Backbone bond lengths (Angstrom), bond angles and torsions (degrees), N, CA, C in turn:
res aa  C-N    CA-C-N  psi(-1)  N-CA   C-N-CA  omega(-1)  CA-C   N-CA-C  phi
1 M - - - 1.473 - - 1.524 110.19 -
2 E 1.309 115.76 134.50 1.459 119.83 178.25 1.520 109.31 -101.11
3 V 1.305 116.63 126.98 1.458 121.36 179.09 1.518 108.43 -92.54
4 S 1.319 117.35 122.02 1.462 120.68 -172.94 1.517 113.42 -107.70
5 F 1.328 117.53 5.29 1.456 120.30 -179.90 1.519 109.96 -86.00
6 F 1.334 116.88 171.28 1.460 120.39 -178.23 1.518 110.71 -133.25
7 P 1.334 118.20 75.05 1.459 119.96 177.10 1.514 110.62 -73.90
8 A 1.327 115.96 -178.42 1.454 120.18 -179.76 1.517 110.15 -55.83
9 R 1.337 115.54 138.05 1.457 124.44 -179.22 1.520 112.59 62.93
10 L 1.349 117.86 17.17 1.454 121.42 173.57 1.514 107.54 -140.95
11 G 1.336 116.60 44.72 1.448 121.60 -171.76 1.506 113.36 -82.92
12 A 1.347 114.09 162.95 1.452 120.65 174.16 1.516 109.62 -68.92
13 P 1.354 118.52 157.69 1.464 120.20 -179.31 1.512 113.17 -54.39
14 E 1.345 116.94 -41.45 1.454 117.81 -179.66 1.518 111.71 -67.22
15 A 1.345 115.99 -29.09 1.465 119.49 176.96 1.517 110.12 -67.43
16 H 1.340 117.38 -37.66 1.456 120.35 177.80 1.520 110.46 -61.50
17 T 1.336 116.51 -38.03 1.458 120.28 -179.75 1.516 110.80 -61.64
18 V 1.326 115.75 -43.60 1.460 119.39 178.18 1.515 110.48 -61.12
19 Q 1.344 116.11 -44.64 1.459 119.44 -177.32 1.522 111.49 -63.50
20 K 1.329 117.78 -40.99 1.454 120.69 -177.32 1.519 111.75 -63.64
21 T 1.320 116.89 -32.42 1.452 119.26 -178.20 1.515 112.61 -79.73
22 T 1.331 118.06 -11.22 1.462 119.73 -176.86 1.521 113.26 -117.17
23 R 1.315 118.57 -10.23 1.463 119.39 -172.74 1.519 112.72 -62.29
24 Q 1.341 117.73 -30.94 1.455 118.59 -177.93 1.521 111.72 -69.15
25 H 1.312 117.14 -10.28 1.456 120.79 179.34 1.522 112.02 -100.72
26 V 1.326 116.40 18.46 1.457 121.18 179.25 1.518 108.94 -105.72
27 F 1.329 116.27 131.24 1.456 121.39 -177.61 1.513 109.29 -128.99
28 Q 1.323 116.37 156.31 1.463 120.20 178.57 1.515 109.77 -122.54
29 D 1.329 114.71 134.53 1.457 119.60 178.59 1.518 109.31 -97.16
30 A 1.323 115.13 178.09 1.462 120.01 -176.73 1.513 112.63 -68.62
31 G 1.324 117.51 -17.19 1.456 120.15 -176.46 1.510 114.35 -95.43
32 G 1.330 118.61 6.88 1.446 120.07 174.92 1.514 114.77 91.98
33 V 1.317 118.81 5.87 1.459 121.36 177.41 1.508 108.85 -105.60
34 M 1.322 116.21 131.57 1.447 120.36 178.01 1.522 108.45 -98.76
35 T 1.316 116.86 142.91 1.452 120.71 -176.61 1.510 110.39 -122.75
36 R 1.310 115.68 150.47 1.448 120.39 175.55 1.519 108.36 -142.99
37 P 1.331 119.10 153.95 1.446 120.58 177.28 1.508 110.40 -66.84
38 G 1.314 116.53 132.55 1.444 120.04 174.03 1.513 110.00 -80.84
39 I 1.310 116.39 179.17 1.456 120.05 -179.98 1.520 110.51 -61.09
40 L 1.328 116.12 -36.63 1.454 119.64 -175.89 1.516 113.22 -111.70
41 A 1.303 117.83 2.37 1.460 117.56 -175.43 1.511 112.30 -159.33
42 V 1.310 114.42 160.37 1.458 123.12 171.57 1.511 106.15 -129.38
43 F 1.340 118.34 143.35 1.447 118.64 175.39 1.508 110.31 -139.05
44 I 1.329 115.73 163.60 1.449 123.28 -173.70 1.524 109.11 -120.09
45 L 1.327 117.38 144.24 1.458 121.80 177.21 1.522 110.67 -126.08
46 C 1.320 116.62 125.59 1.462 122.61 166.44 1.519 113.85 46.71
47 G 1.287 117.44 52.74 1.451 119.82 173.95 1.510 114.54 91.94
48 S 1.349 119.49 -12.54 1.450 119.66 174.04 1.517 108.03 -64.95
49 S 1.311 117.81 149.10 1.457 118.96 -176.89 1.512 111.29 -130.29
50 W 1.303 115.10 151.09 1.460 122.67 178.17 1.517 106.90 -153.10
51 T 1.293 116.17 125.81 1.460 119.20 -175.13 1.511 112.21 -114.21
52 G 1.335 117.76 2.89 1.455 120.58 -175.46 1.512 113.73 -60.73
53 L 1.330 117.76 -42.48 1.453 120.71 -176.85 1.521 111.89 -125.00
54 G 1.309 117.29 13.46 1.456 119.49 -177.42 1.506 110.23 95.28
55 Q 1.316 116.36 140.89 1.452 119.26 -174.74 1.521 111.92 -74.01
56 Q 1.337 115.03 138.64 1.447 122.81 176.78 1.524 108.09 -126.02
57 T 1.306 116.50 167.74 1.455 121.42 178.79 1.518 109.18 -121.22
58 L 1.327 116.46 132.64 1.453 120.09 175.98 1.520 108.60 -63.07
59 P 1.335 118.39 129.99 1.465 119.69 -178.17 1.522 111.23 -59.88
60 P 1.327 118.34 140.39 1.470 122.06 -177.39 1.525 114.91 -49.06
61 P 1.350 120.23 -38.65 1.471 118.47 -179.59 1.525 113.78 -58.10
62 A 1.331 117.32 -24.91 1.464 119.87 -177.81 1.517 111.81 -64.75
63 Y 1.333 117.14 -33.86 1.458 120.35 -178.97 1.527 111.21 -67.54
64 E 1.314 116.32 -26.59 1.458 120.57 178.91 1.529 111.33 -87.12
65 T 1.332 116.58 -44.62 1.461 119.60 -174.79 1.519 112.87 -69.19
66 R 1.315 118.31 -24.14 1.468 118.86 -178.41 1.525 111.42 -62.05
67 A 1.327 117.22 -22.32 1.464 120.26 178.78 1.523 112.08 -67.97
68 S 1.339 117.17 -17.05 1.462 120.08 179.67 1.523 112.35 -90.89
69 V 1.331 117.30 -10.16 1.465 122.00 -175.77 1.523 110.37 -88.26
70 V 1.331 116.44 135.06 1.461 121.34 -177.49 1.524 111.11 -132.17
71 K 1.311 114.01 162.50 1.460 123.05 179.37 1.527 108.80 -104.42
72 I 1.331 116.71 136.15 1.462 121.69 179.05 1.524 108.70 -104.92
73 E 1.327 115.89 121.83 1.458 121.57 -171.91 1.529 111.28 -129.17
74 V 1.317 114.99 159.39 1.458 121.45 164.51 1.523 106.53 -112.57
75 H 1.316 116.32 124.43 1.466 123.14 -172.85 1.522 110.33 -112.57
76 L 1.318 116.84 134.29 1.459 121.40 175.61 1.526 109.29 -72.97
77 T 1.320 116.99 125.00 1.457 120.81 -179.18 1.523 111.46 -63.31
78 N 1.318 116.30 -40.38 1.462 122.30 178.84 1.526 108.47 -111.08
79 V 1.318 117.41 114.70 1.467 120.43 -176.57 1.521 111.88 -62.42
80 D 1.323 117.69 -22.35 1.463 120.52 179.63 1.528 112.03 -69.92
81 D 1.353 116.79 -13.32 1.464 120.29 178.74 1.524 112.78 -80.16
82 H 1.313 116.74 -2.98 1.462 120.73 -175.86 1.525 112.30 -53.92
83 E 1.320 117.17 -40.71 1.466 121.37 -177.21 1.526 112.68 -77.24
84 R 1.329 117.20 -9.63 1.467 120.46 -178.54 1.517 113.10 -102.78
85 V 1.310 117.26 7.11 1.466 121.18 -179.11 1.530 109.61 -61.52
86 P 1.345 118.78 136.33 1.466 121.35 179.40 1.527 112.02 -56.65
87 D 1.319 115.63 151.87 1.461 120.74 -175.79 1.522 112.61 -56.27
88 Q 1.352 117.63 -39.71 1.461 119.63 -176.13 1.525 113.00 -68.86
89 L 1.344 116.67 -12.39 1.463 120.72 178.42 1.526 112.66 -111.61
90 R 1.311 116.61 -2.94 1.464 119.60 -171.61 1.521 112.41 -61.23
91 R 1.326 118.19 -38.86 1.466 120.07 -178.68 1.518 111.14 -63.03
92 C 1.324 115.63 -33.93 1.461 118.77 -178.44 1.525 111.85 -73.68
93 F 1.318 116.72 -31.44 1.462 121.20 -178.30 1.523 112.90 -101.06
94 E 1.327 118.23 7.70 1.460 119.47 -170.35 1.525 113.59 -65.84
95 E 1.334 118.68 -26.74 1.455 120.69 -175.69 1.520 113.70 -99.45
96 S 1.323 117.23 -12.58 1.459 119.17 -174.03 1.515 109.60 -163.82
97 D 1.328 116.44 -175.78 1.459 120.18 177.70 1.530 111.27 -98.96
98 F 1.316 117.26 23.96 1.458 120.69 171.52 1.520 109.54 -137.60
99 C 1.310 115.49 151.13 1.462 122.95 179.77 1.521 108.15 -118.42
100 V 1.323 117.18 121.86 1.461 121.31 179.54 1.524 109.11 -79.69
101 I 1.322 116.63 121.43 1.461 121.47 -177.55 1.519 111.72 -95.57
102 G 1.322 117.49 -39.42 1.456 120.37 -178.20 1.518 111.56 -178.15
103 T 1.314 115.06 -159.32 1.461 122.65 -173.05 1.520 110.08 -122.88
104 G 1.324 116.35 150.59 1.454 121.38 175.56 1.514 110.29 -141.00
105 V 1.328 116.09 176.43 1.457 120.81 179.06 1.522 108.72 -141.46
106 R 1.331 115.78 136.61 1.462 120.69 177.25 1.521 109.54 -67.71
107 I 1.332 115.35 129.89 1.452 119.60 -173.30 1.528 112.63 -110.53
108 N 1.323 117.43 -14.53 1.463 121.12 176.52 1.524 108.97 -161.00
109 S 1.319 116.16 176.38 1.467 121.05 -177.42 1.521 112.64 -85.68
110 E 1.323 116.90 4.15 1.459 121.35 -178.35 1.528 112.46 -92.52
111 G 1.322 116.97 4.70 1.456 120.69 177.78 1.507 115.01 93.22
112 D 1.333 118.54 12.13 1.461 121.76 -179.66 1.523 110.85 -86.57
113 V 1.331 115.41 135.07 1.461 122.35 -179.08 1.521 109.12 -120.92
114 L 1.320 116.38 127.49 1.461 122.99 179.54 1.522 109.82 -92.47
115 T 1.334 116.66 136.06 1.459 121.44 176.85 1.521 108.53 -151.45
116 A 1.332 116.67 -174.25 1.458 120.98 176.17 1.526 109.58 -81.62
117 A 1.335 116.51 146.93 1.464 120.23 -179.95 1.520 111.15 -60.90
118 H 1.340 116.44 -38.25 1.469 117.38 -177.67 1.526 111.79 -70.40
119 V 1.329 117.49 -23.98 1.466 120.10 173.62 1.529 109.59 -68.12
120 A 1.332 116.00 -46.73 1.466 119.98 179.14 1.524 111.07 -61.24
121 Q 1.330 116.55 -40.21 1.459 119.81 179.89 1.527 111.69 -69.79
122 D 1.329 116.27 -32.74 1.463 119.50 176.78 1.526 111.46 -65.11
123 T 1.337 116.73 -35.41 1.466 118.44 176.99 1.526 110.17 -62.52
124 S 1.336 115.88 -37.85 1.465 119.84 178.23 1.523 110.86 -67.08
125 A 1.344 116.46 -40.02 1.463 120.67 -179.87 1.525 111.28 -64.24
126 V 1.332 116.31 -41.57 1.463 120.09 178.09 1.525 110.26 -64.66
127 G 1.334 115.99 -44.83 1.456 120.01 179.13 1.519 112.23 -60.04
128 E 1.339 116.51 -39.97 1.462 120.32 179.33 1.525 111.23 -66.79
129 A 1.339 116.51 -42.26 1.462 120.22 178.44 1.527 111.15 -61.34
130 L 1.332 115.74 -38.94 1.464 119.61 178.55 1.527 111.05 -68.76
131 R 1.330 116.66 -41.80 1.471 119.90 178.65 1.526 111.06 -60.80
132 N 1.338 116.09 -39.53 1.463 120.23 178.97 1.524 111.70 -63.52
133 A 1.332 115.38 -22.15 1.466 120.45 177.74 1.523 111.39 -96.43
134 G 1.337 116.45 6.71 1.460 120.44 179.42 1.511 113.92 76.40
135 I 1.341 116.90 26.61 1.466 121.76 -177.34 1.526 109.42 -115.61
136 D 1.317 116.94 127.74 1.463 121.86 177.10 1.526 110.04 -84.52
137 S 1.333 115.61 145.04 1.466 120.59 -179.97 1.514 109.16 -150.92
138 Q 1.318 116.12 171.60 1.454 121.66 174.82 1.519 109.52 -148.67
139 V 1.324 114.90 155.36 1.460 121.17 177.17 1.520 108.34 -86.55
140 L 1.322 115.78 132.23 1.459 121.29 179.47 1.518 110.61 -124.23
141 I 1.324 115.07 148.29 1.456 122.89 169.03 1.521 106.47 -106.65
142 A 1.325 116.80 125.50 1.465 120.75 -177.20 1.517 110.34 -119.10
143 G 1.312 115.95 146.64 1.451 121.38 179.61 1.509 112.64 -67.27
144 S 1.318 116.12 159.83 1.459 121.72 -174.55 1.513 113.40 -66.46
145 A 1.332 118.20 -21.92 1.457 119.84 -177.66 1.519 112.65 -85.79
146 R 1.327 117.58 -15.53 1.455 119.86 -179.49 1.521 109.09 -76.21
147 N 1.334 117.50 132.01 1.456 119.94 -177.85 1.521 110.91 -121.99
148 A 1.324 115.90 -162.19 1.460 120.30 -172.78 1.518 113.06 -68.59
149 E 1.329 117.79 -15.85 1.461 119.73 177.99 1.523 108.55 -79.05
150 Y 1.299 115.89 65.82 1.456 122.63 -174.70 1.527 110.68 -77.92
151 V 1.300 115.92 135.60 1.461 120.82 177.53 1.523 108.30 -82.72
152 R 1.331 116.11 112.02 1.457 119.52 -178.49 1.531 110.11 -65.47
153 G 1.306 115.80 138.31 1.455 119.87 179.75 1.507 110.37 154.92
154 D 1.292 116.43 -165.59 1.453 122.58 -178.87 1.518 109.38 -68.95
155 A 1.332 116.20 114.53 1.460 120.10 -175.87 1.515 112.43 -62.77
156 E 1.321 116.38 -30.13 1.457 119.00 -178.09 1.521 111.74 -66.64
157 R 1.337 116.98 -21.82 1.457 119.64 -178.60 1.521 111.68 -107.11
158 T 1.321 116.35 4.37 1.455 120.03 -178.60 1.518 109.61 -90.72
159 G 1.319 117.62 125.58 1.451 120.76 -178.68 1.507 112.33 -59.17
160 G 1.324 116.22 141.13 1.448 119.93 174.26 1.505 115.91 91.60
161 V 1.332 119.68 6.45 1.456 121.09 178.92 1.521 110.50 -133.72
162 A 1.346 115.01 158.39 1.454 120.80 175.82 1.516 108.37 -149.69
163 A 1.324 117.22 138.58 1.458 121.65 176.50 1.524 109.20 -67.78
164 A 1.341 116.14 148.20 1.462 120.00 -175.80 1.523 110.83 -140.20
165 S 1.326 115.20 157.75 1.460 122.06 176.49 1.522 108.71 -143.28
166 M 1.327 116.04 163.50 1.459 121.18 -178.48 1.526 110.79 -70.41
167 K 1.331 115.98 133.29 1.459 121.23 176.32 1.518 111.24 -111.43
168 A 1.327 117.19 -41.29 1.464 121.01 -179.42 1.519 109.07 -156.07
169 I 1.344 115.67 150.62 1.463 119.98 177.68 1.522 109.10 -145.95
170 D 1.317 116.36 138.78 1.462 123.28 178.98 1.525 107.31 -135.26
171 T 1.335 116.85 97.28 1.464 119.98 -175.86 1.523 112.38 -70.62
172 E 1.331 117.48 -25.30 1.470 120.03 178.78 1.518 110.76 -58.98
173 H 1.334 116.61 -40.28 1.463 122.01 179.23 1.531 112.13 -100.89
174 D 1.323 117.13 2.75 1.468 122.54 -176.98 1.528 110.88 52.49
175 L 1.323 115.65 50.66 1.461 121.83 -179.81 1.525 109.90 -127.87
176 A 1.315 115.41 148.21 1.461 120.96 175.69 1.515 109.22 -147.81
177 V 1.309 115.42 156.13 1.463 122.16 175.91 1.520 107.97 -122.75
178 L 1.320 115.99 126.60 1.458 122.05 174.31 1.520 108.61 -103.09
179 K 1.311 115.61 137.80 1.457 121.90 179.62 1.516 109.02 -102.42
180 T 1.322 117.01 121.82 1.460 120.06 177.89 1.522 109.97 -90.10
181 Q 1.307 114.97 159.78 1.461 120.75 179.08 1.514 111.90 -86.87
182 E 1.332 115.90 3.10 1.456 121.13 177.63 1.516 108.68 -129.90
183 T 1.311 116.27 152.04 1.459 121.14 173.69 1.515 110.14 -118.46
184 G 1.317 116.46 15.18 1.461 121.24 -174.95 1.503 113.82 -85.83
185 D 1.347 115.47 -144.08 1.453 121.12 -166.97 1.524 112.92 -107.50
186 F 1.346 118.00 35.78 1.447 119.71 -177.41 1.517 112.97 -63.27
187 A 1.327 117.98 -20.44 1.462 119.22 -174.32 1.509 113.02 -79.71
188 A 1.311 118.25 -16.34 1.464 119.82 -176.62 1.515 108.58 -129.95
189 I 1.321 116.21 99.70 1.455 118.50 -170.93 1.511 113.29 -119.69
190 D 1.331 118.14 7.82 1.454 118.83 176.01 1.520 109.29 -111.34
191 D 1.310 116.30 162.99 1.460 120.94 -173.70 1.512 112.65 -59.67
192 R 1.329 117.11 -34.52 1.456 119.60 -174.60 1.520 112.46 -66.48
193 T 1.314 117.46 -26.98 1.454 119.19 -174.42 1.525 113.63 -111.85
194 R 1.315 118.01 11.92 1.458 119.07 -179.46 1.527 111.69 -59.34
195 S 1.320 116.66 -34.79 1.459 119.26 -179.93 1.519 111.70 -68.94
196 N 1.348 117.09 -15.65 1.454 120.79 -179.07 1.525 112.46 -102.24
197 R 1.311 117.55 8.52 1.450 119.64 -179.52 1.524 110.30 -57.04
198 G 1.324 114.58 138.64 1.443 119.02 -179.41 1.508 113.31 85.40
199 R 1.331 117.57 0.71 1.455 119.53 -179.01 1.523 110.48 -68.22
200 E 1.329 116.30 138.01 1.454 122.08 175.49 1.520 109.23 -122.57
201 A 1.312 116.53 150.83 1.459 121.02 179.50 1.526 110.28 -70.94
202 K 1.317 115.32 142.93 1.463 122.36 176.07 1.527 108.53 -107.85
203 L 1.320 116.95 132.30 1.455 121.42 -173.45 1.522 112.07 -80.18
204 D 1.328 115.18 128.87 1.460 122.02 176.90 1.527 108.03 -92.73
205 L 1.319 117.17 106.01 1.457 121.98 -174.60 1.521 113.30 -87.22
206 Q 1.322 117.50 -5.02 1.457 120.74 179.30 1.525 110.53 -76.36
207 R 1.318 116.48 148.72 1.462 120.39 174.54 1.523 109.13 -80.81
208 P 1.325 118.34 129.66 1.470 120.34 179.98 1.520 111.57 -77.07
209 D 1.304 115.72 162.69 1.456 121.47 170.30 1.521 108.78 -92.84
210 P 1.330 117.79 148.46 1.466 118.96 173.59 1.527 110.25 -56.37
211 G 1.303 116.62 136.19 1.452 121.28 -177.97 1.509 113.76 96.03
212 E 1.331 117.79 -7.03 1.461 119.55 178.91 1.526 110.33 -62.11
213 A 1.318 116.35 133.16 1.462 121.65 -178.80 1.523 110.85 -74.82
214 I 1.323 115.94 137.47 1.455 122.34 -179.62 1.530 109.42 -138.40
215 F 1.312 116.00 167.91 1.458 120.87 170.08 1.521 108.10 -144.58
216 G 1.318 115.67 157.00 1.453 120.34 -179.35 1.510 111.34 -139.36
217 F 1.328 116.22 157.61 1.458 122.70 176.61 1.523 109.03 -124.05
218 G 1.321 116.31 142.45 1.451 119.08 177.16 1.509 112.39 -165.06
219 F 1.323 115.39 178.58 1.458 122.91 -178.96 1.525 109.16 -125.39
220 P 1.339 118.15 76.06 1.466 120.31 -179.37 1.514 111.99 -67.41
221 E 1.324 116.33 166.16 1.463 120.75 -176.35 1.520 111.48 -58.16
222 Y 1.313 114.90 145.10 1.461 124.79 -179.44 1.524 113.38 68.98
223 S 1.312 119.11 1.30 1.458 120.11 -179.92 1.521 109.87 -84.27
224 P 1.344 117.86 126.26 1.458 120.11 177.09 1.520 112.59 -79.86
225 G 1.307 118.46 -5.68 1.452 120.64 -178.06 1.511 111.85 -155.66
226 L 1.300 114.83 -174.20 1.456 122.59 -176.69 1.526 111.10 -69.58
227 I 1.338 116.48 133.19 1.462 122.39 177.78 1.526 108.77 -108.10
228 A 1.311 116.67 131.26 1.462 122.10 175.96 1.523 108.83 -108.48
229 T 1.319 117.40 135.33 1.460 122.81 -177.19 1.518 109.70 -136.11
230 T 1.321 116.64 138.96 1.460 120.90 176.47 1.518 110.32 -106.20
231 G 1.316 116.20 160.00 1.452 121.32 179.93 1.507 110.68 -173.91
232 A 1.321 116.28 -157.07 1.459 120.87 -178.51 1.521 109.86 -152.29
233 I 1.314 115.86 150.20 1.463 121.58 173.97 1.526 108.31 -68.08
234 T 1.331 116.85 129.29 1.466 120.36 177.56 1.522 112.15 -106.48
235 L 1.335 117.31 -25.86 1.460 121.85 178.39 1.518 108.27 -143.66
236 A 1.331 116.12 121.30 1.461 120.45 -176.81 1.521 112.52 -106.12
237 V 1.324 117.70 -10.41 1.462 121.87 179.59 1.524 107.61 -128.27
238 G 1.302 116.57 103.89 1.455 120.95 -179.05 1.508 110.17 -164.35
239 S 1.325 116.41 169.31 1.458 120.90 177.23 1.521 108.80 -152.11
240 T 1.314 115.73 156.03 1.458 120.74 -179.65 1.516 109.75 -158.60
241 N 1.316 115.43 160.77 1.455 121.99 171.43 1.523 106.36 -93.65
242 L 1.317 116.68 105.79 1.455 121.22 -172.35 1.533 111.54 -66.57
243 P 1.343 116.90 146.12 1.470 120.99 -178.68 1.522 113.58 -54.03
244 E 1.329 117.57 -38.22 1.462 119.93 -178.34 1.520 110.79 -65.94
245 A 1.342 116.76 -34.06 1.461 120.58 176.92 1.525 110.63 -70.04
246 Q 1.319 116.39 -38.62 1.461 121.02 -179.37 1.523 111.92 -60.69
247 K 1.332 116.66 -34.03 1.467 120.46 -178.93 1.523 111.90 -60.14
248 S 1.337 115.96 -30.57 1.458 119.99 -179.12 1.523 112.30 -99.58
249 G 1.339 116.36 11.15 1.452 120.74 178.60 1.512 114.73 81.31
250 N 1.320 117.49 8.92 1.460 121.93 179.59 1.523 109.55 -81.63
251 T 1.323 117.19 124.24 1.469 121.52 -178.64 1.522 112.77 -106.38
252 Q 1.322 117.00 11.25 1.458 121.49 -177.02 1.528 111.32 -67.90
253 L 1.330 116.43 134.09 1.458 121.22 174.00 1.523 109.12 -84.00
254 V 1.325 116.76 139.07 1.459 120.94 176.78 1.526 108.97 -125.64
255 P 1.330 117.59 147.73 1.469 120.31 178.33 1.521 111.04 -62.92
256 V 1.319 116.30 142.83 1.466 121.54 177.30 1.520 109.48 -144.16
257 Y 1.325 115.59 159.83 1.455 123.11 166.85 1.524 107.51 -106.16
258 R 1.329 115.62 155.02 1.461 121.26 169.40 1.523 107.29 -117.11
259 A 1.327 115.38 144.77 1.464 118.90 -177.60 1.517 110.71 -143.94
260 G 1.327 115.42 142.42 1.451 121.55 169.58 1.514 107.70 -80.41
261 L 1.321 116.54 99.85 1.459 121.59 -173.35 1.521 107.33 -148.19
262 E 1.322 117.43 114.55 1.459 121.10 -175.20 1.518 110.87 -76.92
263 I 1.322 115.55 96.93 1.454 121.22 179.73 1.520 109.05 -130.96
264 D 1.310 115.82 154.56 1.455 122.47 -173.59 1.523 110.93 -119.99
265 P 1.353 117.49 169.53 1.466 120.12 174.84 1.525 110.84 -51.92
266 G 1.322 115.77 140.10 1.464 120.90 -173.97 1.510 111.00 104.44
267 N 1.342 116.02 -16.31 1.457 121.01 178.92 1.524 112.33 -89.52
268 S 1.318 118.60 -0.47 1.457 120.29 177.56 1.522 109.60 -56.11
269 G 1.323 115.45 136.97 1.455 120.52 -176.24 1.507 113.28 86.36
270 A 1.349 116.03 -1.53 1.462 119.70 -178.42 1.521 111.08 -66.02
271 A 1.317 115.39 140.73 1.459 121.31 178.05 1.522 110.27 -82.71
272 V 1.329 115.59 140.02 1.463 122.46 176.44 1.522 107.69 -116.25
273 F 1.332 115.96 128.83 1.457 121.40 -173.34 1.522 111.81 -117.29
274 R 1.326 115.63 151.15 1.460 121.85 173.24 1.521 108.68 -71.32
275 A 1.327 116.60 129.03 1.463 120.40 -173.82 1.522 112.90 -65.74
276 S 1.311 117.28 -29.75 1.456 119.68 -173.83 1.519 113.74 -70.81
277 D 1.348 117.52 -31.01 1.467 118.70 -176.37 1.526 114.52 -145.63
278 G 1.329 118.78 0.97 1.455 120.68 177.13 1.512 115.62 79.54
279 A 1.332 118.18 14.47 1.461 120.47 176.54 1.532 109.43 -72.31
280 L 1.330 116.92 147.14 1.457 121.66 -177.22 1.519 110.99 -74.17
281 R 1.331 116.49 118.02 1.461 122.38 178.24 1.520 112.13 -85.45
282 G 1.326 116.46 -31.99 1.456 118.86 -179.09 1.513 112.00 166.93
283 I 1.336 114.94 -170.75 1.460 123.36 -177.55 1.530 109.11 -123.62
284 V 1.322 116.17 133.54 1.464 120.79 178.29 1.528 109.42 -71.99
285 C 1.336 116.29 128.70 1.463 119.68 179.56 1.519 112.76 -122.82
286 E 1.340 117.05 -14.07 1.465 119.34 -176.55 1.520 109.23 -157.25
287 I 1.338 116.21 149.04 1.458 122.14 178.47 1.519 108.96 -128.75
288 S 1.319 116.33 130.41 1.461 121.85 173.45 1.518 108.15 -112.12
289 E 1.327 117.66 132.12 1.464 121.42 -174.23 1.522 113.36 -104.56
290 K 1.330 119.47 -5.51 1.460 121.39 -176.78 1.520 109.89 -127.69
291 P 1.333 117.98 136.23 1.473 127.38 -3.49 1.529 113.24 -76.40
292 S 1.328 117.52 -14.09 1.464 121.72 175.55 1.521 107.35 -142.37
293 I 1.328 115.89 166.50 1.462 119.74 -176.95 1.526 110.29 -73.25
294 V 1.326 115.98 121.41 1.459 122.58 178.64 1.522 108.18 -130.29
295 A 1.301 116.26 130.75 1.464 121.44 179.14 1.524 110.03 -98.00
296 T 1.324 116.06 135.34 1.457 121.86 171.84 1.521 107.94 -95.47
297 I 1.323 115.86 127.53 1.463 121.96 -172.37 1.526 110.23 -121.31
298 V 1.319 116.89 128.63 1.462 120.93 171.39 1.520 107.46 -78.27
299 P 1.350 118.54 119.69 1.465 121.43 -173.94 1.529 113.18 -65.38
300 A 1.317 115.00 153.91 1.461 120.82 178.30 1.526 111.76 -60.04
301 S 1.341 117.24 -31.39 1.464 119.92 179.25 1.529 111.15 -63.59
302 E 1.347 116.71 -37.22 1.463 120.66 176.73 1.524 110.71 -74.28
303 I 1.314 115.75 -36.78 1.467 120.21 177.02 1.525 110.20 -59.46
304 A 1.332 116.29 -42.78 1.465 120.77 -179.88 1.527 111.26 -59.58
305 K 1.337 116.78 -39.86 1.469 120.50 179.13 1.527 110.87 -63.97
306 V 1.329 115.86 -43.45 1.462 120.12 -178.77 1.527 110.71 -67.09
307 L 1.330 116.96 -44.60 1.462 120.09 179.44 1.525 111.10 -61.55
308 S 1.318 116.60 -42.16 1.466 120.29 179.25 1.530 110.96 -64.54
309 K 1.329 116.46 -38.25 1.468 121.26 179.04 1.519 111.38 -58.58
310 Y 1.331 116.26 -37.37 1.467 120.51 -177.69 1.529 112.60 -101.38
311 A 1.332 116.05 16.87 1.467 122.22 176.16 1.523 112.56 56.97
312 V 1.325 116.12 38.99 1.462 122.00 175.17 1.525 108.05 -98.13
313 R 1.308 116.84 124.91 1.464 120.23 -176.30 1.523 111.23 -69.95
314 W 1.321 115.55 140.34 1.462 121.97 175.98 1.517 108.91 -148.39
315 D 1.320 116.25 160.55 1.458 121.84 179.32 1.521 109.46 -125.47
316 A 1.321 115.18 141.46 1.462 120.71 178.19 1.519 109.99 -86.86
317 A 1.311 115.42 145.40 1.462 120.75 175.27 1.521 109.10 -78.07
318 P 1.315 117.84 149.02 1.466 119.88 174.07 1.517 109.58 -67.43
319 D 1.316 116.14 161.48 1.460 119.00 175.25 1.511 109.00 -54.53
320 G 1.308 116.10 132.81 1.454 120.65 -175.94 1.509 113.07 -78.51
321 P 1.332 116.21 172.92 1.460 121.75 174.48 1.521 109.93 -68.52
322 P 1.330 118.61 176.00 1.462 120.43 179.09 1.519 111.04 -50.17
323 K 1.330 115.95 138.37 1.453 120.74 -175.16 1.521 111.77 -68.78
324 V 1.322 114.21 148.34 1.457 121.44 179.81 1.515 108.00 -104.74
325 K 1.313 117.63 124.82 1.450 121.56 -178.12 1.523 110.85 -114.93
326 T 1.329 114.15 163.40 1.454 120.40 174.16 1.513 108.76 -121.15
327 R 1.323 116.32 146.31 1.452 119.99 176.22 1.516 109.84 -75.56
328 A 1.321 116.91 139.48 1.457 120.86 179.13 1.522 109.95 -57.81
329 G 1.323 115.14 129.43 1.452 119.89 177.21 1.508 114.54 83.41
330 F 1.324 118.28 -7.02 1.466 121.05 -179.88 1.514 108.38 -87.89
331 R 1.314 118.23 131.20 1.454 122.08 -168.78 1.520 113.84 -93.62
332 K 1.304 118.19 23.52 1.460 119.94 175.60 1.521 108.85 -140.22
333 H 1.326 115.53 143.32 1.459 119.20 173.17 1.517 109.74 -78.04
334 L 1.304 115.54 146.84 1.463 120.74 176.60 1.521 107.80 -97.02
335 W 1.339 116.84 73.17 1.462 119.82 -177.20 1.518 109.33 -63.71
């Protein structure tokens, strides 16, 4: 079986080119979050510095919402199988006994994690490829503070992870829900976020205005930790037939947002939050790199419909504070 997807550390050649040109702009703070300048902004975390575009500050809600962001992985059940991984997956497993497929966000206290449908399907494809090679594996949800320095051993007893399985999938909206076997605090495993353990994202059902400031978290390819990126909504009223829907012959148009947000392969399923209060704006489902990087986001209002359809509990965010906008062409957010 040939695996044709491109999860983290298994990207297409053109994806590697994008990553190489941006890696020097990635920084890591003391709390385990790496930051990079977004298309419209640069921000600083905990003493990290950047003088290229003027110093910015990550909005306070980001420190709280990051506790809801998780990494979706495929983990080798037997660490001794590492050397037997099929060639098409070797790049993804080359540094450890887990392969990062994408990003998710905790949506309720019952252990449900929201991600992109194609991320969930990629986990199945990786698992099938491994099974065909006689290798056992499992899907894991890992907390945002856990990085590539993975402690080899029984994943069930390793802090910061939980086994997961598919609960619901909607390819029309490119959304999926993974059910974890734990409802505890696996998403927040470092000292800075202990007070936020158990935090779940709240859905912002309001339509944003163009220029609204946002931020997102994800695990792009080759990243040893969580990447935070800032940007702005560029289109708040639009619709498209998503690629994942097209694969199944579905031609239905679904509402989407577009955003100037510098994200790379591996960020699929990444949560995008409103900068003013950290409410969930949507989930990244597609990235366009020409003429500039633009993220396609499934809005929280559509997410709410899908979650309700599959009886997955979710909570709406309260109306936010006055919206924060950016001037067109201005390279700094007005936090």
